[in-house]
C-alpha positions as CSV (number, residue, x, y, z in Angstrom):
1,M,0.0,0.0,0.0
2,S,1.4,3.4,-0.9
3,T,0.9,6.8,0.7
4,D,0.9,10.4,-0.5
5,K,2.4,11.6,2.8
6,I,5.8,13.1,2.7
7,T,8.1,11.5,5.3
8,C,10.5,13.8,7.2
9,L,13.1,12.2,9.5
10,L,14.6,14.4,12.2
11,N,18.3,14.5,12.9
12,W,17.7,13.9,16.6
13,H,14.8,13.1,18.9
14,A,12.3,16.0,18.9
15,T,14.1,19.1,20.3
16,P,13.1,22.7,20.8
17,Y,15.1,23.8,17.8
18,H,12.7,21.7,15.6
19,L,9.9,24.0,16.5
20,P,9.2,25.5,13.0
21,L,8.6,22.0,11.6
22,F,6.2,21.1,14.4
23,L,4.4,24.5,14.1
24,A,3.9,23.8,10.4
25,E,2.1,20.6,11.4
26,K,0.2,22.1,14.4
27,L,-1.1,25.1,12.6
28,N,-2.1,23.2,9.5
29,Y,0.4,25.0,7.3
30,F,1.4,21.8,5.5
31,V,-2.3,21.0,4.7
32,E,-2.9,24.6,3.6
33,E,0.1,24.3,1.2
34,G,-1.5,21.1,-0.2
35,I,0.7,18.4,1.3
36,K,0.6,15.8,4.1
37,V,3.7,15.3,6.2
38,A,4.7,12.5,8.7
39,I,7.4,13.7,11.1
40,L,9.7,10.8,12.2
41,E,12.3,10.6,15.0
42,P,15.4,8.4,14.7
43,N,16.7,5.8,17.2
44,N,20.2,6.4,15.9
45,P,21.1,9.8,14.4
46,S,23.9,8.3,12.4
47,D,21.3,6.4,10.2
48,V,19.6,9.6,8.9
49,T,21.6,10.3,5.8
50,E,21.7,6.7,4.7
51,I,17.9,6.2,5.2
52,I,17.1,9.4,3.2
53,G,19.7,8.6,0.6
54,S,18.3,5.1,0.1
55,G,14.8,6.6,-0.6
56,K,13.2,5.0,2.4
57,V,12.4,8.5,3.7
58,D,11.8,11.6,1.5
59,L,13.1,14.6,3.5
60,G,14.8,15.2,6.8
61,C,17.2,17.3,8.9
62,K,20.9,16.8,9.2
63,A,24.1,18.8,10.0
64,M,25.9,20.3,7.1
65,I,29.0,18.1,7.6
66,H,27.0,14.9,7.5
67,T,25.1,16.1,4.4
68,I,28.3,16.8,2.5
69,A,29.9,13.5,3.7
70,G,26.8,11.5,2.8
71,K,26.9,12.8,-0.7
72,A,30.7,12.2,-1.0
73,R,30.0,8.6,0.0
74,G,27.5,8.1,-2.8
75,F,24.2,8.8,-1.1
76,P,21.9,10.9,-3.3
77,I,21.0,13.6,-0.9
78,K,20.7,17.4,-1.3
79,A,20.2,20.3,1.1
80,I,17.2,22.4,0.4
81,G,17.2,24.9,3.3
82,T,18.6,25.8,6.8
83,L,16.9,25.2,10.1
84,L,19.6,26.3,12.6
85,D,22.4,28.6,11.5
86,E,25.9,27.9,12.9
87,P,25.2,26.7,16.5
88,F,28.4,26.7,18.5
89,T,29.7,23.1,18.7
90,G,32.6,21.7,20.6
91,V,34.0,19.5,23.4
92,V,31.8,20.1,26.5
93,Y,33.1,19.3,29.9
94,L,32.7,20.0,33.7
95,E,35.7,22.1,34.8
96,S,35.6,21.0,38.4
97,Q,35.8,17.3,37.9
98,S,37.3,16.6,34.5
99,G,40.8,17.9,34.8
100,I,40.3,19.5,31.4
101,T,41.3,23.1,30.7
102,A,41.2,25.6,27.9
103,D,44.3,23.9,26.5
104,F,43.3,21.2,24.0
105,Q,46.3,19.1,25.1
106,S,44.6,18.6,28.5
107,L,42.4,16.0,26.6
108,R,45.4,13.6,26.8
109,G,44.4,10.5,28.6
110,K,40.7,11.5,28.7
111,R,37.6,9.7,27.6
112,I,35.9,11.8,25.0
113,G,32.3,11.0,23.9
114,Y,31.0,11.5,20.4
115,V,27.7,10.9,18.7
116,G,28.6,9.3,15.4
117,E,31.4,8.6,13.0
118,F,32.2,12.2,12.0
119,G,32.6,13.3,15.6
120,K,35.4,10.9,15.9
121,I,36.9,12.1,12.6
122,Q,36.8,15.7,13.9
123,L,38.5,14.7,17.2
124,D,41.2,12.8,15.4
125,E,41.9,15.8,13.0
126,L,42.2,18.1,16.0
127,T,44.7,15.9,17.7
128,K,46.9,16.2,14.6
129,H,46.4,20.0,14.7
130,Y,47.7,20.1,18.3
131,G,50.7,17.7,17.9
132,M,48.9,14.7,19.3
133,V,47.7,11.4,17.9
134,P,44.3,9.7,18.2
135,A,45.8,7.2,20.7
136,D,46.3,10.1,23.1
137,Y,42.7,10.0,24.1
138,T,40.0,7.3,24.4
139,A,37.0,7.8,22.0
140,V,33.7,6.6,23.4
141,R,30.6,6.5,21.1
142,V,27.7,7.5,23.2
143,G,25.1,8.3,20.6
144,M,22.4,10.8,21.6
145,N,23.3,10.7,25.3
146,V,26.4,12.9,25.7
147,T,25.0,14.7,28.6
148,G,24.0,11.6,30.5
149,A,27.4,10.0,29.9
150,I,29.2,13.0,31.4
151,I,26.8,13.1,34.4
152,R,27.3,9.3,35.0
153,G,31.1,9.7,34.8
154,E,31.3,7.4,31.8
155,I,33.2,10.1,29.8
156,D,35.3,13.1,30.8
157,A,33.9,15.3,28.0
158,G,31.9,15.0,24.8
159,I,31.1,16.7,21.6
160,G,27.9,18.8,22.0
161,L,26.0,21.9,21.1
162,E,26.1,25.1,23.1
163,N,22.4,25.4,22.8
164,V,21.6,21.8,23.9
165,Q,24.1,19.8,25.9
166,M,25.6,22.8,27.6
167,V,22.2,23.9,28.7
168,E,21.4,20.4,30.1
169,L,24.7,20.3,32.0
170,E,24.3,23.8,33.3
171,E,20.9,23.0,34.8
172,W,22.2,19.7,36.3
173,S,25.2,21.6,37.8
174,V,22.8,24.0,39.5
175,Q,20.8,21.1,40.9
176,Q,24.1,19.8,42.4
177,G,24.8,23.1,44.1
178,R,27.4,24.2,41.5
179,S,27.7,27.2,39.3
180,R,26.6,27.1,35.7
181,S,30.0,28.4,34.9
182,D,31.4,25.0,35.7
183,V,30.3,23.9,32.3
184,K,32.8,24.8,29.6
185,M,33.3,24.2,25.9
186,L,36.3,24.0,23.6
187,R,34.8,25.3,20.4
188,I,35.7,23.3,17.4
189,D,35.6,26.3,15.0
190,E,38.1,28.1,17.2
191,L,40.3,25.1,17.8
192,A,40.5,24.3,14.1
193,D,40.8,28.0,13.0
194,L,37.6,27.6,10.8
195,G,36.2,31.1,11.4
196,C,32.6,29.8,11.7
197,C,30.5,26.9,12.9
198,C,28.8,26.4,9.6
199,F,29.7,22.7,9.5
200,C,27.2,22.1,12.2
201,S,24.3,24.2,10.8
202,I,21.2,22.0,10.8
203,L,19.9,21.7,7.2
204,F,16.7,20.4,5.6
205,I,17.8,17.7,3.2
206,G,16.1,15.4,0.8
207,N,16.5,12.4,-1.4
208,E,17.6,13.7,-4.8
209,T,15.2,11.5,-6.8
210,F,12.3,12.6,-4.6
211,I,13.3,16.3,-5.0
212,Q,13.6,15.9,-8.8
213,N,10.3,14.2,-9.2
214,N,8.3,16.4,-6.7
215,P,9.6,20.0,-7.0
216,E,6.1,21.4,-6.2
217,K,5.8,19.3,-3.0
218,V,9.3,20.3,-1.9
219,A,8.6,24.0,-2.4
220,A,5.3,23.6,-0.5
221,F,7.1,21.9,2.3
222,M,9.7,24.7,2.6
223,K,6.9,27.4,2.4
224,A,5.1,25.7,5.3
225,I,8.3,25.6,7.3
226,K,8.9,29.3,6.6
227,R,5.3,30.1,7.8
228,G,6.0,28.1,11.0
229,A,9.3,30.1,11.5
230,D,7.5,33.4,10.9
231,Y,4.9,32.5,13.5
232,M,7.7,31.6,16.0
233,F,9.6,34.8,15.5
234,E,6.4,36.9,15.9
235,K,5.0,35.0,18.9
236,P,7.9,33.0,20.5
237,A,6.2,32.2,23.8
238,A,2.9,31.3,22.2
239,A,4.7,29.2,19.6
240,Y,6.5,27.2,22.3
241,E,3.2,26.5,24.2
242,L,1.8,25.0,21.0
243,F,4.9,22.8,20.8
244,V,4.3,21.7,24.4
245,E,0.7,20.7,23.4
246,M,2.3,18.3,20.9
247,K,5.2,17.2,23.1
248,P,4.2,17.5,26.8
249,H,7.6,16.5,28.0
250,M,9.0,19.8,26.5
251,D,7.3,21.7,29.4
252,S,10.4,21.8,31.5
253,V,12.9,24.5,32.5
254,V,15.7,22.8,30.7
255,N,13.8,22.4,27.4
256,R,12.6,26.0,27.6
257,K,16.1,27.2,28.1
258,I,17.3,25.1,25.1
259,Y,14.6,26.9,23.1
260,Q,15.7,30.3,24.4
261,R,19.4,29.5,23.7
262,S,18.6,28.2,20.2
263,F,16.3,31.1,19.2
264,P,19.1,33.5,17.9
265,T,20.5,30.8,15.6
266,F,17.2,29.9,13.9
267,S,17.8,30.6,10.2
268,R,16.3,33.7,8.4
269,Y,35.6,22.6,6.5
270,C,35.0,19.2,5.1
271,K,37.9,19.0,2.6
272,R,40.4,19.2,5.4
273,L,38.8,16.3,7.2
274,E,39.4,14.3,4.0
275,I,35.7,13.4,3.5
276,V,35.6,15.2,0.1
277,D,38.2,15.8,-2.6
278,D,38.8,18.5,-5.2
279,K,36.2,17.1,-7.6
280,F,33.3,17.3,-5.1
281,V,30.3,19.4,-6.2
282,Q,28.2,21.0,-3.5
283,N,24.9,19.3,-2.9
284,M,22.9,22.3,-1.8
285,T,20.2,24.5,-3.5
286,N,18.0,27.5,-2.7
287,E,15.7,26.9,-5.6
288,F,12.8,25.8,-3.3
289,L,13.0,28.9,-1.1
290,T,10.4,31.1,-2.8
291,W,10.9,34.2,-0.6
292,P,13.6,37.0,-0.5
293,M,16.8,35.8,1.0
294,Q,18.4,37.4,4.1
295,P,22.1,38.3,3.8
296,D,24.6,35.8,5.0
297,T,25.8,35.9,8.6
298,P,29.3,37.4,8.7
299,P,32.1,35.2,10.1
300,N,32.4,35.2,14.0
301,F,29.1,37.0,14.3
302,I,27.7,36.7,17.9
303,H,23.9,36.5,17.9
304,P,22.3,38.8,20.4
305,T,20.4,37.3,23.3
306,V,16.7,37.1,22.8
307,D,14.2,36.8,25.7
308,T,11.5,34.6,24.2
309,G,9.3,34.8,27.3
310,V,9.0,31.1,27.6
311,L,10.6,31.0,31.1
312,A,8.4,33.7,32.6
313,K,6.0,31.3,34.4
314,Y,9.0,29.7,36.2
315,A,10.8,32.9,37.1
316,C,9.0,34.0,40.3
317,G,11.5,36.9,40.6
318,R,14.5,34.8,39.6
319,T,16.3,36.8,37.0
320,D,18.8,33.9,36.4
321,L,16.0,31.9,34.7
322,L,15.3,34.7,32.2
323,D,18.9,35.0,31.0
324,S,20.3,31.6,30.0
325,T,23.3,32.9,28.2
326,T,26.6,31.5,29.6
327,A,30.1,32.6,28.5
328,I,31.9,29.9,26.5
329,E,35.7,29.6,26.9
330,A,37.9,28.0,24.3
C-alpha cells in the first residue's frame, strides 16, 4: 500500500530547535500548502543520511558536515534549506571534575564521547592539529546521550552543542549546588581555525530522486516551514506553548532554556577532514525557497540574546531563569 504523505526524518529526537517544523504541522500549514507530512524521529542519528539517501524517507534534517559527507560517499542527498544557523559546537566538559582546561592538550588520557562517525573524525583531526595522535585520548561512542554519559562519569567530556548539551549540563550543575560556569566548551571552530560553525548548521535535506520528481511538494514543504518560523519569530512564547501541546515533555525549564538559547540561531571545512576531494560538487540548493533571502551571517558574528518569554512562568522573581546565556571559553 502506498501513501501520498511526505516523510520527514529528524536528525535527533524532537528538540526545541525543531519548533518551526512542528508548528507547520500544528497550525495546518502543511495542509494549507497542499501536502501531508509525517514527522519521524530516529533511534540512531547516524542512520539519517543513509535512510534518506536510500529513498526510504523523502526529506529530513541533518548537520551540514553529514550532508556533505553522505553525498561524498555516494548517497543521493541534497540540502534544500537551513533550520539552525551555525550553533556553537565543541568539546563540552565540567571544569571542576574533568581535569580539562582551555588547553586542547589537556584532553590527553581523557575519555571523549562522540555521537557518530564524524565526531570521531573531527576529534582525530584536531589531535593532529595540536601535535597529538588519536591514541592520546579514548574515544567513546555515546550516541544521543552525551549529557547523561558526562553526568554518570562514563566520559570526561563529549562533543555537543552550546544550545543543547551545555544547557542540560548547566541545569544539572545548579541542581548539584554548583555554578553554571562550571560547564565549559572547547569550540571546534576556534580550535580548528575555521572562522565559523557552519559545518554544524542543521539543514533540511532530501533524497535527490524525490526532489527531482516532486519539486512542487518540496517547495510547498519549505513554504510551510517558513510560515512556522515566521509565527515563531512573531510569537515566540505562544509558539512554544503549541509545541508543548504536541510534546508535553517539553514543558520543563531545561527544554525551555534550550529553546531560548537556540532562538538567535534559527535561520532567516569538510575538505580538510578528508571526507571530500577537489572534484566534489556542493549538494545544496536554494531553488525551493520562494521568498527573498536574508544576507549571509558574517564570520564570527555573535547572535544577540533574545528573551522569548518562555521562562516567565518559572521565574518567580529569579532573573537567572530569564537569562540563560553563559560565556563559553575555548
